[in-house]
MARBA-3410 file (N, C-alpha, C, O; in Angstrom, 1 decimal):
236
19.0,22.2,-22.5,17.8,22.0,-22.0,17.9,20.5,-20.7,18.6,19.5,-20.9 ~ 17.3,20.8,-19.9,17.4,19.4,-18.6,16.6,17.9,-18.9,15.4,17.9,-18.6 ~ 16.7,17.6,-19.0,15.7,16.3,-19.0,15.4,15.4,-17.7,16.1,14.9,-16.9 ~ 14.0,15.5,-17.7,13.3,14.7,-17.0,13.1,14.1,-17.3,12.7,13.8,-18.4 ~ 13.2,13.0,-15.7,11.9,11.6,-15.7,11.2,11.5,-14.9,11.2,11.5,-13.7
10.1,11.4,-16.1,8.5,11.3,-15.2,7.7,9.5,-15.2,7.3,8.9,-16.2 ~ 7.7,9.0,-14.1,6.7,7.4,-14.3,6.0,7.5,-14.2,5.5,8.0,-13.1 ~ 5.2,7.1,-15.5,3.5,6.9,-15.0,3.3,6.1,-15.3,3.8,5.5,-16.3 ~ 2.1,5.6,-14.4,1.1,4.5,-14.7,-0.3,4.4,-14.7,-1.0,4.7,-13.7 ~ -0.7,3.9,-16.1,-2.5,3.6,-16.3,-3.0,2.4,-15.3,-3.3,1.4,-15.8
-3.1,2.4,-13.8,-3.3,1.9,-13.0,-4.4,0.7,-13.1,-4.3,-0.5,-12.9 ~ -6.1,2.0,-13.8,-6.9,1.6,-14.4,-7.0,1.5,-15.8,-7.9,2.2,-16.3 ~ -6.2,0.5,-16.9,-6.5,0.5,-17.8,-5.7,-0.6,-18.7,-4.5,-0.2,-18.6 ~ -5.7,-1.6,-19.4,-4.9,-2.5,-19.6,-3.7,-2.0,-20.7,-4.1,-1.5,-21.7 ~ -2.5,-2.1,-20.5,-1.8,-1.4,-21.3,-0.5,-3.2,-21.7,0.6,-3.5,-21.4
-1.7,-3.8,-22.4,-0.6,-5.2,-23.2,-0.1,-5.6,-21.6,0.8,-4.8,-21.2 ~ -0.5,-6.4,-20.6,0.4,-7.7,-19.4,0.2,-6.4,-18.1,-0.4,-5.3,-18.0 ~ 1.1,-7.1,-17.2,1.0,-7.3,-16.1,1.8,-5.4,-16.0,2.5,-5.2,-17.0 ~ 1.7,-4.5,-15.2,2.0,-3.3,-15.5,1.9,-2.8,-14.5,2.4,-1.6,-14.7 ~ 1.5,-3.0,-13.1,0.6,-2.3,-11.8,1.4,-3.0,-10.5,0.9,-4.1,-10.2
2.9,-2.3,-9.5,3.5,-2.2,-8.8,2.7,-2.6,-7.2,1.5,-2.4,-7.3 ~ 3.0,-2.8,-6.2,2.5,-2.8,-5.6,3.0,-1.7,-4.3,2.9,-1.7,-3.1 ~ 3.6,-0.8,-5.5,4.6,0.9,-4.7,3.8,1.5,-5.0,3.3,2.2,-4.2 ~ 3.0,1.3,-7.0,2.0,2.6,-7.0,0.6,2.2,-6.1,0.4,3.2,-5.4 ~ -0.2,1.2,-6.0,-0.9,0.7,-5.3,-1.1,1.6,-4.2,-1.9,2.5,-4.0
0.0,1.1,-3.3,0.1,2.1,-2.2,0.4,2.9,-1.9,0.6,3.3,-0.7 ~ 0.7,3.9,-3.3,0.8,5.1,-3.2,-0.5,5.7,-3.3,-0.8,6.5,-2.4 ~ -1.5,5.4,-4.8,-3.0,5.6,-4.6,-3.5,5.9,-3.5,-4.0,6.9,-3.1 ~ -3.2,4.2,-2.6,-4.2,4.3,-1.6,-4.1,5.3,-0.4,-5.0,5.9,0.4 ~ -2.6,5.3,-0.5,-2.6,7.2,0.2,-3.1,8.4,-0.1,-3.1,9.2,0.7
-3.4,8.6,-1.1,-4.6,9.7,-1.9,-6.3,9.0,-1.6,-7.3,9.7,-1.3 ~ -6.3,7.9,-1.7,-7.8,7.8,-1.3,-8.1,7.4,0.4,-9.1,7.9,0.9 ~ -7.0,6.7,1.1,-7.2,6.6,2.6,-6.6,7.4,3.3,-7.0,7.2,4.5 ~ -5.8,8.3,3.1,-4.9,8.8,3.9,-3.5,8.4,4.1,-3.3,7.2,4.1 ~ -2.4,9.3,4.4,-1.2,8.9,4.4,-0.8,7.4,6.1,0.1,6.6,6.4
-1.9,7.8,6.4,-1.6,7.0,8.7,-1.5,5.9,7.7,-1.4,5.6,6.5 ~ -1.6,5.4,9.5,-2.2,3.7,9.9,-4.1,3.9,10.1,-4.8,4.7,10.7 ~ -4.3,2.6,9.2,-6.1,3.1,9.5,-6.7,1.4,10.0,-6.1,0.3,9.8 ~ -7.6,1.5,10.7,-8.3,0.5,10.6,-10.0,0.4,9.8,-10.8,1.4,10.0 ~ -10.5,-0.4,9.1,-11.4,-0.4,7.9,-12.7,-0.4,8.5,-12.7,-1.5,9.1
-14.1,0.2,8.9,-15.2,0.7,9.0,-15.9,-0.9,8.8,-17.1,-0.7,8.5 ~ -15.5,-2.6,8.9,-16.0,-3.6,8.6,-15.6,-4.9,9.2,-14.4,-5.0,9.7 ~ -16.1,-5.8,9.2,-15.9,-6.6,10.1,-16.4,-6.2,11.9,-17.4,-5.7,12.4 ~ -15.0,-6.7,12.7,-14.7,-6.8,13.9,-14.3,-5.2,13.9,-14.8,-4.3,14.5 ~ -13.4,-5.1,13.2,-12.8,-3.8,13.4,-11.4,-4.0,14.7,-11.2,-3.3,15.7
-10.7,-5.2,14.3,-9.8,-5.2,15.6,-10.1,-5.5,16.9,-9.2,-5.6,17.8 ~ -11.5,-5.6,17.1,-11.7,-6.2,18.6,-11.1,-6.8,19.3,-11.0,-7.9,18.7 ~ -10.5,-6.9,20.3,-9.7,-7.6,21.4,-10.5,-8.4,22.2,-11.7,-8.6,22.1 ~ -9.6,-8.8,23.1,-10.5,-9.2,24.2,-8.9,-10.2,25.3,-8.2,-11.0,24.6 ~ -8.7,-10.1,26.6,-7.9,-10.3,27.5,-8.4,-11.7,27.5,-9.5,-11.9,27.9
-7.7,-12.8,27.0,-7.7,-14.5,27.6,-7.6,-14.6,28.5,-8.5,-14.8,29.3 ~ -5.9,-14.7,28.7,-5.3,-14.6,30.2,-4.5,-13.8,30.0,-4.4,-13.1,29.0 ~ -3.4,-13.8,31.5,-2.7,-12.6,31.7,-1.5,-12.5,31.0,-0.6,-11.5,31.2 ~ -1.2,-13.9,29.7,-0.4,-13.9,29.1,-0.8,-13.9,27.9,-0.1,-14.2,27.0 ~ -2.1,-13.5,27.6,-2.5,-13.9,26.1,-3.7,-12.9,26.0,-4.3,-12.9,27.1
-4.2,-12.1,25.1,-5.0,-11.6,24.2,-5.0,-12.0,22.3,-4.3,-12.1,21.3 ~ -6.8,-12.1,22.9,-6.5,-12.4,21.2,-7.0,-11.3,20.2,-7.3,-10.3,20.9 ~ -7.2,-11.1,19.0,-7.3,-10.0,18.7,-8.2,-10.0,17.5,-7.3,-10.0,16.6 ~ -9.6,-10.1,16.9,-10.4,-10.5,16.0,-10.4,-9.9,14.2,-9.9,-8.7,14.3 ~ -10.6,-10.0,13.5,-10.5,-10.1,12.0,-10.4,-8.6,11.7,-11.0,-8.0,12.6
-10.0,-7.8,10.9,-9.8,-6.9,10.6,-9.7,-6.6,9.6,-9.7,-7.6,8.8 ~ -9.4,-4.9,8.5,-8.9,-4.9,7.1,-8.2,-3.7,7.4,-8.7,-2.6,7.3 ~ -6.9,-3.8,7.9,-6.0,-2.6,8.1,-5.2,-1.7,6.8,-4.4,-2.3,6.1 ~ -5.3,-0.9,6.7,-4.3,-0.4,6.3,-3.7,0.8,6.4,-4.1,2.0,6.5 ~ -2.1,0.1,6.5,-0.6,0.4,6.7,-0.1,1.3,5.4,0.2,1.0,4.3
-0.2,2.4,6.0,0.5,3.4,5.0,0.1,3.1,3.7,1.0,2.5,3.1 ~ -1.4,3.4,3.0,-1.6,2.6,2.1,-1.2,0.9,1.6,-1.3,0.8,0.3 ~ -0.9,-0.1,2.2,-0.8,-1.4,2.7,-1.9,-2.4,2.9,-1.7,-3.3,3.7 ~ -3.2,-2.2,1.9,-4.1,-2.9,2.7,-4.3,-4.2,3.0,-4.2,-5.1,2.1 ~ -4.4,-4.6,4.6,-3.5,-6.0,5.1,-5.7,-7.1,5.3,-6.8,-6.7,5.8
-5.5,-7.8,4.9,-6.9,-8.5,5.5,-7.4,-9.4,6.0,-7.7,-10.5,5.6 ~ -7.4,-8.9,7.0,-7.6,-10.9,8.0,-9.4,-11.2,7.5,-10.4,-10.4,7.3 ~ -9.3,-12.5,7.4,-10.7,-12.7,7.1,-11.5,-12.6,7.9,-11.3,-12.0,9.0 ~ -12.5,-13.0,7.6,-13.8,-12.7,8.5,-14.2,-14.0,9.2,-14.6,-15.0,8.7 ~ -13.8,-13.5,10.5,-13.6,-14.5,12.2,-13.2,-15.3,12.2,-13.3,-16.5,12.5
-11.8,-14.2,11.6,-10.5,-14.7,12.1,-10.0,-14.2,13.4,-9.9,-13.0,13.5 ~ -9.8,-14.8,14.0,-8.8,-14.4,15.0,-7.4,-14.7,15.6,-7.3,-15.8,16.0 ~ -6.1,-13.8,15.8,-5.7,-14.1,16.6,-5.3,-14.4,17.9,-6.0,-14.0,18.9 ~ -4.2,-15.0,18.1,-3.7,-14.8,19.4,-2.4,-14.7,19.8,-1.5,-15.5,19.6 ~ -2.4,-13.0,21.0,-0.9,-12.9,21.1,-0.1,-12.8,22.0,-0.2,-11.7,22.5
0.8,-13.6,22.6,1.4,-13.6,23.4,2.0,-12.2,24.4,2.6,-11.3,23.8 ~ 1.8,-12.2,25.8,2.0,-11.2,26.3,3.9,-11.8,27.1,4.5,-12.9,27.3 ~ 4.1,-10.7,27.3,5.3,-11.6,28.8,4.4,-11.0,29.7,3.7,-10.1,30.0 ~ 5.1,-12.5,30.3,4.8,-12.4,31.9,5.1,-11.3,32.8,6.3,-11.2,33.1 ~ 4.0,-10.4,33.3,4.2,-9.1,34.6,5.2,-9.6,35.6,6.0,-10.5,35.4
5.1,-8.6,36.9,6.5,-8.7,37.9,4.9,-8.1,39.4,4.1,-7.2,39.3 ~ 5.2,-9.2,40.5,4.6,-8.3,41.7,5.2,-7.6,41.5,6.2,-7.6,40.9 ~ 4.3,-6.5,42.3,4.4,-5.0,42.3,4.7,-3.9,41.1,4.4,-2.7,41.2 ~ 5.3,-4.6,40.0,6.0,-3.9,39.0,4.5,-3.7,37.9,3.6,-4.5,37.8 ~ 4.6,-2.6,37.2,3.5,-1.6,36.3,4.6,-2.0,34.6,5.8,-2.3,34.6
3.6,-1.7,33.5,4.3,-1.9,32.4,3.2,-1.9,31.5,2.0,-2.3,31.8 ~ 3.9,-1.5,30.4,3.0,-0.9,29.1,3.7,-2.2,28.1,4.9,-2.4,27.9 ~ 2.7,-2.9,27.5,3.4,-3.4,26.1,2.5,-2.6,25.3,1.6,-2.0,25.8 ~ 2.9,-2.6,23.4,1.6,-2.3,23.2,1.9,-3.4,21.4,2.9,-3.7,20.9 ~ 0.8,-3.6,21.1,1.1,-4.9,20.5,0.1,-3.7,18.8,-0.6,-2.8,18.4
1.0,-4.7,18.4,1.0,-4.1,16.6,0.8,-4.7,16.1,0.3,-5.7,16.6 ~ 0.8,-4.3,14.2,0.3,-4.7,13.4,2.1,-4.5,12.9,2.6,-3.4,13.1 ~ 2.8,-5.5,12.3,4.2,-5.1,11.9,4.1,-5.5,10.8,3.7,-6.7,10.8 ~ 4.7,-4.5,9.1,4.4,-4.6,8.2,6.8,-4.5,7.4,7.6,-3.6,7.4 ~ 6.8,-5.8,7.2,8.3,-6.4,6.6,8.3,-6.2,5.3,7.3,-6.1,4.5
9.6,-6.3,5.1,10.1,-6.2,3.8,11.3,-6.9,3.4,12.3,-6.6,3.9 ~ 11.3,-8.0,2.5,12.6,-8.3,2.2,13.7,-8.0,1.1,13.5,-8.4,0.0 ~ 14.3,-7.7,1.2,15.5,-6.7,1.0,15.5,-6.9,-0.5,15.1,-6.3,-1.4 ~ 16.4,-8.5,-0.3,16.6,-9.2,-1.1,16.0,-10.1,-2.0,16.4,-10.3,-3.2 ~ 14.9,-10.6,-1.5,13.6,-11.3,-2.7,12.4,-10.0,-2.8,11.5,-10.4,-3.5
12.3,-9.0,-2.3,11.3,-8.0,-2.3,9.5,-8.6,-2.1,8.4,-8.2,-2.6 ~ 10.0,-9.7,-1.0,8.7,-10.1,-0.6,8.3,-9.4,1.0,9.1,-9.4,2.0 ~ 6.9,-8.8,1.0,6.4,-8.1,2.2,5.6,-9.1,2.9,5.3,-10.1,2.4 ~ 5.5,-8.9,3.8,4.5,-9.7,5.1,3.9,-8.5,5.8,4.2,-7.4,5.6 ~ 2.7,-9.1,7.1,2.6,-8.3,7.8,2.7,-10.0,9.0,2.8,-11.2,8.7
2.5,-9.3,10.4,2.4,-10.7,11.6,2.5,-9.7,12.9,3.4,-8.9,13.2 ~ 1.2,-9.9,13.4,1.3,-9.1,15.3,2.4,-9.7,15.9,2.8,-10.9,16.2 ~ 3.0,-7.9,16.3,4.2,-8.5,17.4,3.6,-7.6,18.2,2.8,-6.7,17.9 ~ 4.1,-8.1,19.8,4.3,-7.4,21.0,5.9,-6.2,21.2,7.0,-6.8,21.3 ~ 6.0,-4.8,21.3,7.0,-4.5,21.9,6.8,-4.0,23.7,6.0,-3.3,24.4
7.8,-4.8,23.9,7.9,-5.1,25.7,7.9,-3.9,26.1,8.8,-3.3,25.3 ~ 7.4,-2.9,27.1,7.9,-2.2,28.1,8.4,-2.9,28.9,8.5,-4.1,29.0 ~ 9.0,-1.5,29.7,9.7,-1.3,30.9,9.3,-1.3,32.5,8.8,-0.3,33.0 ~ 9.5,-2.3,33.0,8.6,-2.5,34.3,8.8,-1.3,35.2,9.7,-0.5,35.0 ~ 8.0,-1.2,36.0,8.1,0.8,36.9,7.5,0.6,38.4,6.4,0.1,38.5
7.9,0.8,39.1,7.3,0.4,40.3,6.0,1.6,40.7,5.1,1.5,41.6 ~ 6.3,2.8,39.6,5.6,4.3,39.7,5.0,4.1,38.3,5.0,3.0,37.7 ~ 4.3,5.4,37.7,3.9,5.1,36.8,4.4,4.4,35.3,5.6,4.6,34.8 ~ 3.4,3.7,34.6,4.9,3.0,33.8,4.2,3.9,32.4,3.1,4.4,32.3 ~ 5.2,3.8,31.4,5.3,4.4,30.1,5.5,3.4,29.1,5.6,2.2,29.1
5.3,4.8,27.9,4.7,3.4,26.7,6.5,3.2,25.9,7.4,3.9,25.5 ~ 6.2,2.3,26.0,7.7,1.8,24.7,8.3,2.8,23.4,7.6,3.7,23.2 ~ 9.2,2.6,22.8,9.2,3.7,21.7,8.6,2.6,20.5,8.2,1.5,20.8 ~ 8.4,3.0,19.3,7.9,1.8,18.6,8.0,2.4,17.2,7.4,3.2,16.5 ~ 9.3,1.6,17.2,9.6,1.7,16.0,8.8,2.4,14.5,7.6,2.4,14.6
9.1,2.8,13.4,8.5,2.9,11.9,9.2,3.8,11.4,10.1,4.5,11.8 ~ 8.8,3.8,10.6,9.6,4.0,9.0,8.2,4.1,8.2,7.2,3.6,8.4 ~ 8.7,5.3,6.9,8.5,5.0,5.8,8.1,4.8,5.1,8.3,5.6,4.2 ~ 7.2,3.8,4.9,7.1,2.9,3.4,7.4,3.5,1.8,8.2,3.0,1.0 ~ 6.5,4.6,1.7,6.4,5.5,0.6,8.1,5.3,-0.3,8.5,4.8,-1.4
9.0,6.1,1.0,9.9,6.0,0.3,11.1,5.1,0.7,12.2,5.5,1.2 ~ 10.9,4.0,0.4,11.1,2.8,0.8,11.7,2.4,1.9,12.9,2.0,1.9 ~ 11.0,2.4,2.9,11.6,1.9,4.2,11.0,0.7,4.4,9.8,0.9,4.2 ~ 11.4,-0.6,4.8,11.5,-2.1,4.7,10.7,-2.5,6.3,10.2,-3.6,6.3 ~ 10.5,-1.8,7.1,9.7,-1.8,8.7,9.0,-0.9,8.9,9.4,0.2,8.8
8.1,-1.0,9.2,6.7,-0.4,10.1,6.0,-0.9,11.1,5.6,-2.0,10.7 ~ 5.7,-0.7,11.9,4.8,-0.9,13.2,3.7,0.1,13.3,3.7,1.2,13.9 ~ 2.4,-0.6,12.7,1.1,0.2,13.1,0.6,-0.3,14.5,0.5,-1.5,14.8 ~ 0.4,1.2,15.6,0.2,0.3,16.7,-1.5,0.4,17.5,-2.4,1.2,17.7 ~ -1.2,-0.6,17.7,-2.9,-1.7,17.8,-3.3,-1.5,18.8,-4.2,-0.6,18.7
-3.1,-1.9,20.4,-3.4,-2.0,21.6,-2.3,-1.5,22.2,-1.2,-1.7,21.8 ~ -2.6,-0.6,24.0,-1.6,-0.6,24.9,-2.1,-1.8,25.9,-3.3,-1.9,26.2 ~ -1.4,-2.3,26.2,-1.4,-3.6,27.6,-0.7,-3.4,28.5,0.5,-3.4,28.6 ~ -1.7,-3.0,29.3,-1.7,-2.2,30.5,-1.4,-3.4,31.8,-2.4,-4.0,31.9 ~ -0.5,-3.9,32.7,-0.4,-5.0,33.0,0.3,-3.9,34.4,1.0,-2.9,34.3
-0.4,-4.8,35.6,0.0,-4.1,37.0,0.0,-5.3,37.9,-0.9,-5.5,38.7 ~ 1.1,-6.2,37.9,1.7,-6.7,38.9,1.8,-8.1,37.7,2.6,-8.1,36.8 ~ 1.0,-9.1,38.1,1.0,-10.3,36.8,-0.1,-10.1,36.3,-0.4,-10.6,35.2 ~ -1.1,-9.2,36.9,-2.1,-9.0,35.3,-2.6,-8.0,34.7,-2.9,-6.9,35.1 ~ -2.5,-8.8,33.6,-2.8,-7.4,32.8,-4.4,-6.9,33.1,-5.1,-7.7,33.7
-5.1,-5.3,32.6,-5.9,-4.6,33.9,-6.5,-4.1,32.9,-7.7,-4.0,33.2 ~ -6.1,-3.6,31.5,-6.3,-2.8,30.2,-6.0,-2.8,29.3,-4.8,-2.5,29.2 ~ -7.1,-2.9,27.9,-7.2,-2.9,26.4,-7.3,-2.0,26.4,-8.2,-1.5,27.2 ~ -6.1,-0.9,25.3,-6.8,0.5,24.7,-6.4,0.6,23.7,-5.3,0.2,23.2 ~ -7.3,1.1,23.2,-7.1,1.1,21.2,-6.5,2.7,21.4,-6.6,3.7,22.1
-5.4,2.0,20.1,-4.9,3.3,19.4,-5.0,3.3,18.0,-4.3,4.2,17.4 ~ -5.6,2.6,17.3,-5.9,2.6,15.9,-6.9,3.8,15.7,-7.5,4.2,16.7 ~ -7.2,4.5,14.3,-8.0,4.6,13.8,-8.9,4.2,13.1,-8.4,3.9,12.0 ~ -10.1,3.9,13.0,-11.2,3.8,12.0,-12.0,5.0,11.8,-12.8,5.8,12.2 ~ -11.3,4.5,10.6,-12.3,5.6,9.2,-13.5,4.7,8.9,-13.6,3.5,8.8
-14.3,5.6,8.7,-15.9,5.8,8.5,-15.7,5.3,7.1,-14.9,5.7,6.3 ~ -16.9,3.9,6.9,-17.4,4.4,5.4,-18.1,4.5,4.2,-19.3,4.0,4.3 ~ -17.9,5.0,3.3,-18.6,6.0,2.4,-20.4,5.9,2.3,-21.1,6.8,1.8 ~ -20.9,4.6,2.8,-22.4,4.7,3.1,-22.8,5.3,4.4,-23.9,5.8,4.5 ~ -21.8,5.3,5.5,-22.0,5.7,6.7,-22.1,7.5,6.5,-23.1,8.3,6.8
-20.8,7.7,5.9,-20.7,9.1,6.0,-20.7,9.6,5.2,-19.9,10.4,5.0 ~ -22.1,9.1,4.1,-23.5,10.0,3.8,-24.4,10.2,4.2,-25.1,11.1,3.9 ~ -24.7,9.3,5.3,-25.8,8.9,6.2,-25.6,10.1,7.4,-26.6,10.6,7.9 ~ -24.3,10.6,7.8,-24.2,11.4,8.5,-24.3,12.8,7.9,-24.9,13.8,8.4 ~ -23.6,12.8,6.6,-24.0,14.3,6.3,-25.2,14.9,5.9,-25.5,16.1,5.7
-26.3,13.1,5.8,-27.9,13.6,6.0,-28.1,14.2,7.1,-28.7,15.3,7.2 ~ -28.0,13.7,7.8,-28.5,13.7,9.5,-28.1,14.9,9.5,-29.0,15.6,9.9 ~ -26.8,15.5,9.1,-26.7,16.8,9.6,-27.3,18.1,8.7,-27.7,19.2,9.1 ~ -27.4,17.7,7.6,-27.9,18.7,6.3,-29.7,18.7,7.3,-30.4,19.7,7.5 ~ -29.9,17.4,7.7,-31.8,17.8,8.1,-31.9,18.8,9.2,-33.0,19.5,9.3
-30.8,18.8,10.0,-30.4,19.8,11.6,-30.6,21.1,10.9,-31.1,22.0,11.5 ~ -30.3,21.2,9.6,-30.0,23.1,9.9,-31.0,23.2,8.9,-31.3,22.7,7.9 ~ -31.7,24.6,10.1,-32.7,25.0,9.5,-33.0,26.1,8.3,-32.4,27.2,8.1 ~ -34.0,25.4,7.7,-33.6,25.9,6.0,-34.5,27.6,6.5,-35.6,27.9,7.0 ~ -33.1,28.4,5.8,-33.5,30.6,6.1,-35.0,30.6,5.3,-35.3,29.9,4.3
-35.9,31.5,5.9,-37.1,32.0,5.4,-37.2,33.0,4.6,-37.7,33.9,5.2 ~ -36.9,33.4,3.1,-36.7,34.6,2.5,-37.9,35.6,2.9,-37.5,36.8,3.3 ~ -39.0,35.4,2.9,-39.8,36.2,3.2,-41.2,35.7,4.4,-42.0,34.8,4.3 ~ -41.2,36.4,5.1,-42.4,35.7,6.1,-42.4,37.2,6.9,-41.5,38.0,7.3 ~ -44.3,37.2,6.7,-44.6,38.1,8.2,-44.6,36.9,9.0,-45.1,36.0,8.3
-44.3,36.6,9.9,-44.2,35.8,10.8,-43.2,36.1,11.7,-42.2,35.5,11.5 ~ -43.3,37.0,12.8,-42.6,37.4,13.6,-41.9,36.2,14.6,-42.6,35.3,15.1 ~ -40.5,36.4,14.9,-39.9,35.5,15.8,-38.5,36.0,16.4,-37.5,36.3,15.9 ~ -39.1,35.9,17.7,-37.8,36.3,18.3,-36.7,35.3,18.2,-36.6,34.1,18.1 ~ -35.8,36.4,18.3,-33.8,35.6,17.8,-32.9,36.0,18.5,-31.7,35.8,18.1
-33.3,36.5,19.5,-32.1,36.9,21.0,-32.7,37.6,21.6,-33.9,37.7,21.4 ~ -31.8,38.8,23.0,-31.6,39.9,23.2,-31.1,40.7,23.0,-30.7,40.7,21.8 ~ -30.8,42.0,23.9,-29.8,43.3,23.6,-29.4,42.6,24.7,-29.9,41.7,25.3 ~ -27.9,43.7,25.2,-27.7,43.8,26.2,-28.2,44.2,27.2,-27.8,43.7,28.3 ~ -29.2,45.3,27.1,-30.1,45.2,28.4,-31.1,44.6,28.5,-32.2,45.1,29.0
-30.7,42.8,27.9,-32.4,42.3,28.3,-33.3,42.6,27.1,-33.7,41.5,26.7 ~ -33.8,43.4,26.5,-34.7,43.6,26.2,-34.9,42.5,24.6,-34.0,42.2,23.8 ~ -36.2,42.2,24.4,-36.0,41.5,23.2,-35.5,41.6,21.8,-35.4,42.8,21.4 ~ -35.2,40.4,20.7,-35.2,40.7,19.8,-36.0,40.1,18.8,-36.3,38.9,18.8 ~ -36.2,41.3,17.7,-37.2,40.0,16.6,-36.8,40.1,15.3,-36.2,41.1,15.0
-37.3,38.9,14.2,-37.4,39.1,13.3,-38.3,38.9,12.5,-39.1,38.1,13.0 ~ -38.8,39.6,11.1,-39.7,39.6,10.9,-39.5,40.2,9.4,-39.8,41.4,9.1 ~ -38.8,39.2,8.0,-38.9,40.0,6.7,-39.7,40.2,5.9,-40.5,39.4,5.3 ~ -39.6,41.5,5.8,-40.3,42.0,5.2,-39.6,42.2,3.5,-38.5,42.5,3.3 ~ -40.6,42.1,2.4,-40.0,42.6,0.8,-40.2,43.8,0.9,-41.4,44.1,0.8
-39.2,44.9,1.3,-39.1,46.0,0.8,-38.0,46.9,0.0,-36.9,46.4,0.2 ~ -38.1,47.7,-0.6,-37.1,48.7,-0.6,-37.0,49.3,0.6,-38.0,49.6,1.2 ~ -35.5,49.6,1.1,-35.5,50.1,2.3,-35.3,52.0,1.1,-34.9,52.3,0.0 ~ -36.1,52.7,2.4,-35.9,54.8,1.9,-34.7,55.3,2.2,-33.7,55.5,1.5 ~ -35.1,55.3,3.5,-33.7,56.2,3.9,-33.4,55.8,5.6,-34.1,55.4,6.5
-31.7,56.1,5.6,-31.9,56.1,7.5,-31.3,57.1,7.8,-30.3,57.5,7.2 ~ -32.0,57.4,8.8,-31.6,58.7,10.1,-30.6,59.2,9.6,-30.5,60.3,9.2 ~ -29.5,57.9,9.7,-28.1,58.4,10.6,-27.2,57.4,9.5,-27.7,56.3,9.3 ~ -26.0,57.8,8.7,-25.6,57.9,7.3,-24.6,56.7,8.1,-24.5,55.8,7.2 ~ -24.0,56.2,9.1,-23.2,55.2,9.9,-24.3,53.9,10.1,-25.5,54.0,10.2
-23.2,52.7,10.2,-23.7,51.7,10.2,-25.1,51.9,11.1,-26.3,52.0,10.9 ~ -24.1,52.0,12.5,-24.6,51.9,13.5,-26.3,53.0,13.5,-26.5,53.7,14.5 ~ -27.3,53.0,12.6,-28.5,53.3,12.8,-29.1,53.0,13.9,-28.9,52.1,14.7 ~ -30.1,54.1,13.7,-31.2,53.6,15.0,-32.9,53.7,15.0,-33.7,53.2,15.8 ~ -33.0,54.8,13.8,-34.3,55.2,13.5,-34.1,54.7,11.1,-33.4,55.2,10.2
-34.8,53.7,11.2,-35.3,53.7,9.2,-36.8,54.1,8.8,-37.7,54.5,9.5 ~ -36.6,53.9,7.6,-38.2,54.0,7.2,-38.1,53.0,6.1,-37.1,52.8,5.5 ~ -39.3,52.3,5.8,-39.4,52.0,4.3,-40.1,51.7,4.0,-40.8,51.1,4.7 ~ -40.4,51.9,2.0,-40.6,52.2,1.3,-42.3,52.7,1.7,-42.7,53.9,1.7 ~ -43.3,51.3,2.1,-44.7,51.6,2.3,-45.2,52.3,3.5,-46.4,52.3,4.0
-44.3,52.7,3.8,-44.6,53.5,5.6,-44.4,53.3,6.6,-44.5,54.2,7.5 ~ -44.0,52.1,6.9,-44.1,51.4,8.5,-42.5,52.0,8.9,-41.6,52.3,8.0 ~ -42.3,52.2,10.1,-41.2,53.2,11.0,-41.0,51.9,12.0,-41.8,51.2,12.6 ~ -39.0,51.8,11.7,-38.4,51.0,12.4,-37.4,51.6,13.8,-36.3,52.1,13.6 ~ -38.1,51.4,15.4,-37.5,52.0,15.9,-36.1,51.0,16.5,-36.5,49.9,17.1
-34.7,51.2,16.3,-33.9,50.2,17.4,-33.2,48.9,16.6,-32.6,48.1,17.2
END
């Protein structure tokens, strides 16, 4: 009989000393937040502004990079340097949050970085963004944050490239709002209500009556007339 290796850890429990690794936390967070890269719905959510044609400021955020939570303190910011543009040329640079792991020391860290695009006299295209699968052991991954669009020497736009996850409180509010817009069905009502028109333009009304059906004048589903038990006769 083949042996099976199963590595399990009770994360939410005391098992006689430190026992939870960053790998387990990252895997559990992927199940909670999702497998991709996100900004959580708190603080300034990585808001960015152009300072000069060589500098972009990124404000505080909680990043989730493939399950690794990466927190900038409240009201903190980082100034990211953008290389000079070129007269008459167009370029797209990408500001990223870079995850790296030292294989020897097994120390992980994050930082802001810029992936520089290729200048073009026509339409600028995005540079390739190196990525990896941290869950399966990748030691480097870039989370795309902003596309920095340069025209000549000037930064003309910052385009967000990240997804913001709602927090649970906001999801609850959204669900309550949507549920409040759903018309509650009336099981039995003598009030007549127009609910549409036929192909020929005749109005269609709904009037719900609690009574057993007596018979159809046609046996097929496309009946024309029917009679109900207390004598009412329905046409069409």
